[in-house]
Structures are given as C-alpha cells and as structure tokens.
C-alpha positions in Angstrom: -70.8 276.1 90.1 -72.2 279.5 90.6 -69.3 281.1 88.7 -70.9 279.7 85.5 -74.1 281.8 85.9 -72.8 285.3 84.9 -72.5 285.7 81.2 -69.2 287.5 81.5 -67.7 284.4 83.2 -69.0 282.2 80.5 -67.2 284.3 77.9 -64.1 284.5 80.2 -63.9 280.7 80.6 -64.3 280.1 76.9 -61.5 282.6 76.2 -59.3 281.1 78.9 -59.7 277.6 77.5 -58.8 278.7 74.0 -55.8 280.6 75.2 -54.7 277.7 77.4 -54.7 275.4 74.3 -53.1 277.6 71.7 -50.4 279.4 73.7 -48.4 276.3 74.6 -49.1 274.7 71.1 -47.2 277.7 69.6 -44.7 278.0 72.5 -43.4 274.5 72.1 -42.0 275.5 68.7 -40.6 278.8 70.0 -38.9 276.9 72.9 -37.4 274.4 70.5 -36.1 277.3 68.4 -34.6 279.0 71.4 -36.9 282.0 70.8 -38.7 281.9 74.2 -38.9 285.7 74.4 -40.3 286.3 71.0 -43.9 286.5 72.4 -42.8 289.3 74.7 -41.4 291.3 71.8 -44.6 290.8 69.7 -46.6 291.9 72.7 -44.8 295.2 72.8 -45.6 295.7 69.1 -49.2 294.7 69.5 -49.7 297.7 71.9 -49.5 300.0 68.9 -52.4 298.0 67.3 -54.5 298.3 70.4 -53.9 302.1 70.5 -54.7 302.3 66.8 -57.9 300.4 67.3 -59.1 302.9 69.8 -58.0 305.8 67.7 -59.9 304.5 64.6 -62.9 303.2 66.7 -62.4 299.6 65.5 -62.0 296.3 67.4 -58.6 296.5 69.1 -58.2 292.7 68.8 -58.3 292.7 65.0 -56.2 295.9 64.8 -53.6 294.4 67.2 -53.6 291.2 65.1 -52.8 293.1 61.9 -50.0 295.2 63.6 -48.5 292.2 65.4 -48.4 290.1 62.2 -46.7 292.9 60.4 -44.2 293.3 63.3 -43.5 289.6 63.3 -42.7 289.6 59.6 -40.3 292.5 60.2 -38.7 290.6 63.1 -38.1 287.6 60.8 -36.6 289.8 58.1 -34.3 291.3 60.7 -33.3 287.9 61.9 -32.5 286.8 58.3 -30.6 289.9 57.1 -29.7 292.0 60.2 -27.0 289.8 61.6 -24.6 292.6 62.7 -27.0 295.1 64.3 -30.2 293.1 64.4 -30.5 293.4 68.2 -30.5 297.2 68.1 -33.2 297.1 65.3 -35.3 294.7 67.3 -35.0 296.8 70.5 -36.2 299.9 68.6 -39.1 298.0 67.2 -40.2 296.7 70.6 -39.9 300.0 72.4 -41.4 301.9 69.5 -44.4 299.6 69.6 -44.9 300.2 73.3 -44.5 304.0 72.9 -46.8 304.1 69.9 -49.5 302.3 71.8 -49.4 304.7 74.7 -49.4 307.7 72.4 -52.2 306.6 70.2 -54.6 305.5 72.9 -54.2 308.9 74.6 -54.9 310.7 71.3 -58.2 308.8 70.9 -61.5 310.0 72.2 -62.7 306.7 73.6 -59.4 305.3 75.0 -57.5 305.9 78.2 -54.7 304.5 80.2 -57.2 302.4 82.1 -58.2 300.8 78.8 -54.6 300.1 78.0 -54.0 298.5 81.4 -56.7 295.9 80.7 -54.8 294.9 77.6 -51.4 295.0 79.2 -52.3 292.7 82.2 -55.6 291.1 81.0 -59.2 291.7 82.0 -61.4 288.7 81.6 -64.4 290.6 83.0 -64.4 292.9 79.9 -64.3 290.3 77.2 -67.2 291.0 74.9 -69.1 288.8 72.5 -67.2 290.5 69.6 -63.9 289.6 71.3 -65.0 286.0 71.6 -65.8 285.8 67.9 -62.4 287.2 67.1 -60.7 284.9 69.6 -62.4 281.8 68.2 -61.5 282.6 64.6 -57.9 283.3 65.4 -57.6 280.3 67.7 -58.9 278.1 64.9 -56.1 279.4 62.6 -53.4 278.8 65.2 -54.6 275.2 65.8 -54.8 274.5 62.0 -51.2 275.6 61.6 -49.7 274.0 64.8 -51.4 270.6 64.3 -51.6 270.4 60.5 -48.0 271.3 59.9 -46.5 269.9 63.1 -44.0 267.6 61.4 -42.7 270.3 59.1 -42.6 272.9 61.9 -40.8 270.5 64.2 -38.2 269.7 61.5 -37.5 273.4 61.0 -37.4 274.1 64.7 -35.0 271.2 65.4 -32.5 271.8 62.6 -32.9 274.4 59.9 -30.0 273.1 57.8 -31.3 269.5 57.7 -34.8 270.8 56.9 -33.4 272.8 54.0 -31.5 269.8 52.7 -34.7 267.7 52.7 -36.4 270.3 50.6 -38.7 272.0 53.1 -39.4 275.8 52.5 -37.5 276.8 55.6 -38.0 280.6 55.3 -41.7 280.2 54.6 -42.2 277.9 57.6 -40.2 280.3 59.9 -42.3 283.2 58.7 -45.5 281.1 59.4 -44.3 280.4 63.0 -43.7 284.1 63.6 -47.1 285.0 62.2 -48.8 282.2 64.3 -47.0 283.5 67.4 -48.3 287.0 66.6 -51.8 285.8 66.3 -51.5 283.9 69.6 -50.3 287.0 71.4 -53.3 289.0 70.3 -55.7 286.1 71.3 -54.1 285.8 74.7 -53.9 289.5 75.5 -57.5 289.6 76.8 -56.7 286.7 79.2 -53.2 287.3 80.6 -52.2 290.6 79.0 -49.6 291.6 76.5 -46.9 291.8 79.1 -47.5 288.3 80.5 -48.5 286.4 77.4 -45.0 285.1 76.7 -45.0 283.3 80.1 -48.1 281.3 79.1 -46.4 280.4 75.9 -43.2 279.2 77.6 -43.8 278.1 81.2 -46.2 275.2 80.4 -43.8 273.9 77.8 -40.9 274.1 80.2 -42.9 272.3 82.9 -43.9 269.5 80.4 -40.2 269.1 79.4 -39.4 268.2 83.0 -41.2 264.8 82.8 -41.5 264.1 79.1 -38.9 262.6 76.8 -40.5 263.2 73.4 -41.8 266.1 71.4 -45.3 264.7 71.1 -45.7 264.1 74.8 -44.3 267.5 75.5 -46.9 269.0 73.2 -49.8 267.2 74.8 -48.7 267.8 78.4 -48.0 271.5 77.8 -51.5 272.0 76.3 -53.0 270.1 79.3 -51.0 272.3 81.8 -51.9 275.5 79.9 -55.6 274.7 79.9 -55.6 273.7 83.6 -53.8 276.8 84.8 -56.0 279.2 82.7 -59.2 277.6 84.0 -57.9 277.5 87.6 -56.7 281.1 87.4 -60.0 282.3 86.0 -62.0 280.7 88.7 -59.6 281.9 91.4 -59.8 285.4 90.1 -63.6 285.3 90.3 -63.8 284.1 93.9 -60.7 286.0 95.3 -61.0 289.1 93.2 -57.4 289.0 92.0 -55.9 289.8 88.6 -56.5 286.8 86.3 -53.3 287.2 84.2 -51.0 287.3 87.2 -52.8 284.4 88.8 -52.6 282.2 85.7 -48.9 282.9 85.3 -48.1 282.2 88.9 -50.1 279.0 88.8 -48.1 277.9 85.8 -44.8 278.6 87.6 -46.1 276.6 90.6 -46.7 273.6 88.3 -43.2 274.0 86.8 -41.6 273.9 90.2 -43.7 270.9 91.3 -42.8 269.0 88.2 -39.2 269.9 88.5 -39.1 268.5 92.0 -40.9 265.4 90.8 -38.5 265.0 87.8 -35.4 264.8 90.0 -36.1 261.4 91.6 -37.5 260.1 88.3 -34.3 261.0 86.5 -32.2 259.3 89.2 -34.3 256.2 89.0 -34.0 256.1 85.2 -30.2 256.5 85.5 -30.0 253.7 88.0 -32.0 251.4 85.8 -29.8 252.2 82.8 -26.7 251.5 84.8 -28.1 248.2 86.0 -29.1 247.3 82.5 -25.7 248.1 81.2 -24.1 246.1 84.0 -26.2 243.1 83.2 -25.2 243.3 79.6 -21.6 243.4 80.6 -21.9 240.3 82.8 -23.7 238.4 80.1 -20.9 239.3 77.7 -18.2 238.1 80.1 -20.2 234.9 80.7 -20.3 234.2 76.9 -16.6 234.6 76.4 -15.4 231.2 77.8 -18.0 229.4 75.6 -16.9 231.4 72.6 -13.2 230.6 73.3 -14.0 226.9 73.5 -15.8 227.0 70.1 -12.8 228.8 68.6 -10.4 226.1 70.0 
C-alpha cells in the first residue's frame, strides 16, 4: 500500500473515485437518450475555458465549468430549434472551442501546450488541493441531480412525448441533463482528460447493459465498474508509469468485452428457459382441453 503514502496519490485517488462514480451516473441518461457523444462535444468546448483560465490567471477547472455549461445550453438550444442545419452549427461550436483553447493558452503568460496536454489526456500527478475542492463541490452537485431526480430524468430520457403528457417540464429537465454532463466533463478532465472523458461516461454503462435487464441495476453496475476501473487505472499508472487516462479507458473497454462474452451464454440460457416455460404452458393447456370439453358436454 505504498502508493497511498505520497500526497499527490491521495489526491489522485480521491479524484479518481469521484469521477468513477459521477461519470457513469450521468452517462446512463445520455446513453438512454442516444447522446453518447455529447460528452465529447462538451469536452471540446471546455478547452476554451481551460485556456481562458490560464489567460486570466484563475482556476482552469472553474473557468472550464462556466464555459462548458454555457456551451451545453447552446447545444440544447440548437437541438431544439436548429433542426435543419443543427449539425453544422454544432460542428462549428465544437471545433471553435478546441481552437479557442489552443489560442488562449498560448496567449497567456503562464500557460503552454504542455499545460493543455495535461487537460486533454489527464494528469493525476498534477491535481492540486484547490482542484480537489472544486471536484468535490461539482461532484456533489452531479450526484444531487442524478440521484435526486432519477425518476424524472429517466422518464424524459425514455420517452419525451410521454413525459410531456404527464406534465413533466421536459425542456427544463433536458437542459439540466446537459448542464450536469458539462459539469461532469470538467470534473473528469483532470483524471482522464477532455478527449477521453466521453468514454468513461459511456463504456461502463454499455458494459453494465450487457448483463443487466433494468435501469436501476444498470445504474448501480455502471457506477461500480466506473469506480473500479478508475482506481485500477490510477494504481497501474503509479506503478507502471503509464498515462492514467488512457489506462482507465482501456480497462473499461476490457471490462466491456469480458461482460459481452459472459452475456452471450447467459442470454442463450435465458432464451432456453423461456422456451421451456412456454412449452410447459402449452402442454398444460392441451392437457386441460379434454376435461374442459367433458364439462361442456
């Protein structure tokens, strides 16, 4: 347990656990809404916030959060009203965010491309105490939304028209999901990086769906998988001196493949049991018919 001795590893493990919990808890709603790549787009926009943080000599995490939230709101507005040319507008927003981040960080006196790389691909060794404070506060907000409003968010993610008929504020809830996803991206950028954060939001959910048959179980399993791979990836990066973000994402993919291989025989067994159960019901129905015919006579 020597990896717990250095203070930077204590901060890194705390950040990894928080990200492992909140990334799948938001990703489960994005996957349900078929918006799995939304986190990737927000990550591009958040780059401008990182560059702006260095330019203004403020905490890049808080500045990236503000810019990412504003970008997520614009993305939802485009989704609502930009039906014809919305994809072009989103593309310009994403690429503009990436270009703005590179330009702003090079205009600053304290930033450089090396600093930007740590936010693009994650750098747990550079997580500061100030970063931990920001990550804890933002993670608390994400958990409050995803757990406190889970029924409403599930209803909107499952069927917007039905949710609207039942009286739920669909647009407000959609906007809240987008804002929560933006906050999650900025929390996770210090662990897996802006370019890989979408994988941590989606892959654990996809892995959990291979063996679960309900939304609640999928939610729980995806959080367990996300926490396990972030912890394992962080410890592996400490001992093997490999990039933590890439290690975490690859471990999540390995878990997905393993559960997929496990799910295939389980699905066949369930199908066989259902067929046997339906066959028994059919035999019972045939056996009852003579008795029923005698009663009728």
